[in-house]
N, C-alpha and C positions, 0 to 999 in steps of 0.2 A: 579932633574928634573925641579923644579921651581926656578926662580932666587930669589924670596922673598916670604914671608908668605902671603902677600896681594894678589899676583897673584893666589896662590893656593885657597885662600878663595873666590876670585872672580869667579873662575871656579866652585867651589862647591856651590855657592850661589843659582843659579837657581834650583838645585836639592833640596836644603834645603827649599827654599820657596815653591816649589811644594809639598814636603812631609808635610810641616807645614799646608798648606791650605787644602790639600786633605785628610790627615790622622790625624795629631795631633790635629788640631783645632776642627774637628767634634767629635773626641773621647773626648776631654776635655769638650766640651759642653754637650755631653751625660753624662759623669761622674759627672758633676757639678749638674745635676738634683737631684741626690741623697742627696746632701748636702744643698739644698735650700728648705725652707718651710716657708710660711708666710712672705716672703720678707727678711728673714734672713738666716744665715748659721747655720745648726743644724745637729745632728746625729740621729734625731728621726726616720728617714726612716730606718736606719740600726737596731736600737733597735726594731722597729716594725717588721722588717723582721725576725729577729732571735727570736722574741717572739712567732711566729707562729709555731705550731707543725709540720705542713706539710713542711714549709720552712727548719726547722732544719733537718728533715728527708731527704729531697732532698739534702741538703748541705753535710750531713754526708755520704750519699750514693755515691754522686759524688766524694767526697774525697777518700772514701774507694775503689771504683772501680778504680780510677786513680792510687792509690798505688798498688793495686793488679795487674793491667795490667802492670805497670812499673816493678814490682818485677818479675813476670813471664816472661816478655820480656827479662829482664836481664839474667835470668837463661837459658832460651832457646837460647838467643842471644850469650852468651859466648860459649856454647857448639857448636852451629852452626858455629860461626865465627872461633873458634879454628880448627874445622874440615876443613873448607874451606881454611883457610890460609895454611894448611899443604898439600893441594892437588897440583898436578902438574899444571903448568901454564894454560894449555888448560882446564883442569877440573875446575880450579878456575874461569876462565873467564865464563864458562858455568853456574856455580852455581851462580855467581854474577848476570849474566843476568836473571836467573830464579827468583832471589830475587827481582831484579829491575822491572821485568815485571808487578807485581800487582800494582806498583806505577803508571804505565802508563794507568791503567784502572780506570774509574770513580768510586769514592767511592759509588755513588748511585747504580751502577751495582753490585759492590762487596757486598754491603749490602743486596740488594734484592736477591742475590744468596743464602743467608742464609735462606730466606723464603722457597726456594725449598728444602733445606737440613733439616731444623728444623720444617717445617710445619707438620700438623697432617697426611698428606699423603706424607710427605717428605721421604728422603732416610733413615734418622736415625730411624724414627718411623716404617718404613717398615721393617727395620732390627730387631728392638726390638720385634715387633709383630711376625715376621717370625721365630725368634728364640724361641718364646714362653716365653720371659721374662716379657711380659705384655699382658693382654687380650685386653686392650684398648690403643689407641695411647696416648702418654704422651703430656702434655702441655709444650712444650719447648719454643715456642715463647712468647713474652711479659713477660719475666722473666729476673732477673738480670744475670742469667747464659748466656742467649742469648746475652744480651748487652756486657757482659764480652768477650765472644767469638768473637763477631763482632769487638770490639775495639782492641782486641789482634791481630786478623788477619789484621786489618787495619794499625796498627802502628809497628808491629814486624819487618818488613823490615827495618825501620829507625834505630832501635836498632842494628840489625845485621850489617848493613853497617857501622855504627859508630864504632862498636867493631872490624870489619875487618880492618878498617883503623888504629885503635889504635894498634892492634896486629901486623900488618905489620911493624909498626914503632918501635916495641919492639926489643931489641938486640937478635939476633938469639941464642947466647950462654948462655942466662940467664937461660933458663929452664934446659938444660943439666948440667950447672954448679950447679944448686940447687939440681938436682938429684944425681950428683956425691958426693955432700956434705951430702947426706943421707936424704934429705927432701922427704916426701911422696907427693902424688899428691895434697892432700888438702893443705899442707903447701906451695907447689909450687904455687898454685892458690892464697892463701891468702896473702903470703908474697912476691911473685914475680910478678905474672901476674896482680893481682888487682891493686897494686900501680903503675905499669908501664902503665896500660891502663886506669887510672882514668879519663883522659880527654875525652876519647871516651865514657866512662860510663856516665859522666856528660852531654855530648852532647846528647847521645841517651836517657838517662833518662829524660832530659828536654823536648825533642821532644815528647816522648811517653806520659809523664804525662800531659803536656799542651795540647797535641792533644786529649787525652782521656777526659780532662775536657771541652774542647771547641767544640768537634765534635757534630754536630746536627743530621745529617742524620741517623747515626747508632742507637743512642738511640731512635730517633723518630720512626724508622721503626721496630726495634727489641724489643723495650721496650714499645712504645706506651704511653698511659695515665696511665698505671698500674705501670710503672717503670720510674717515672719522674727523669730527671737529671736537673742540673742547666740551661743548655742551652735550653732544651725543656720547662722548666718552664719560662724562660725569653721570649721565643716565645709566650707562652700562655698569659703572662702579657701584651705583646704588641698587639697581634692580636685579642685576645678575650676580655681581661679586659680593654684594652686601658690604661694601667697603666705604663706610661713611668718612673715614679719614682722608682717603684720596679724593672723594667728592668735595670735602671741605677745602682741600688744597686747590682744586680746580676752581671752585667758587671764589676763593680769595684771589686767585690769579685773574679771573675775569673782572672782578671789581677793581683791582689795581690797574689793569689795562684800560678799563673804561675811564677812570679818573685821570690816568696818565695821558690818555688821548685828548681829553678836554683841556688839561693844563698845557700840554704841548701846543695845541692849536691856538690857544689864547696867547701864549708866549710868542709864537711865530707871527701872529697877527699884530701884536704890540710892537715887536721888533721891526716888522715891515713898515708899520705906520711911522715909527720914529725916524727910519731912514728916509 
């Protein structure tokens, strides 16, 4: 397409400069705040952050919820994607359209809808009290369960779409061949489907995990101040405490965790494929 490498680099240069000035440079300046103290470079901000009980609790909660949402999304995603791939073309198109539809709705609207569902006078509490399972409405909002449900609903479509793409690229005769050779359905999934769809799982897992870690609206609305996550804690440090150093530390932690999740998923997929 290009006569020489210099021509290609020249065409890419404006986009690279724009990305550097608008995105990379501001992020680098923000992250550097966590390593500067007293005119020098130090890790004291990070040691101070992890020495606080609240900060450690928020970090572990965010990490745990991210893992839980990713694991449940993978389980539901494989079942849904496998069922959709085996539908007739018309049915497959309709189902993919239904899965894509929530992605076209604002996350704010999707999150606030859970207030109607999980509130004290919401649908769930009305059903519980109507069936006589509880005399008083349950406190479902501002709990880890509410945050988990909100994040799962928010990012599950990304996992399903990633796995649908991976399953459609899998050889059609792989599953029948494994069944003919005597493999049960668990062995088919573990030894055939999972290795052949590992790329889709890596993409979907990365999107869901990083999205769960960095989402702000859902934890803020469904968790509030009672269920702090790293992103809501970072907002408090900036807007309430005016502590940009702690916010920089949290931002760096979120970035490292996102990259680490992608690298770990790729390594696990590669190791599984080699075995």
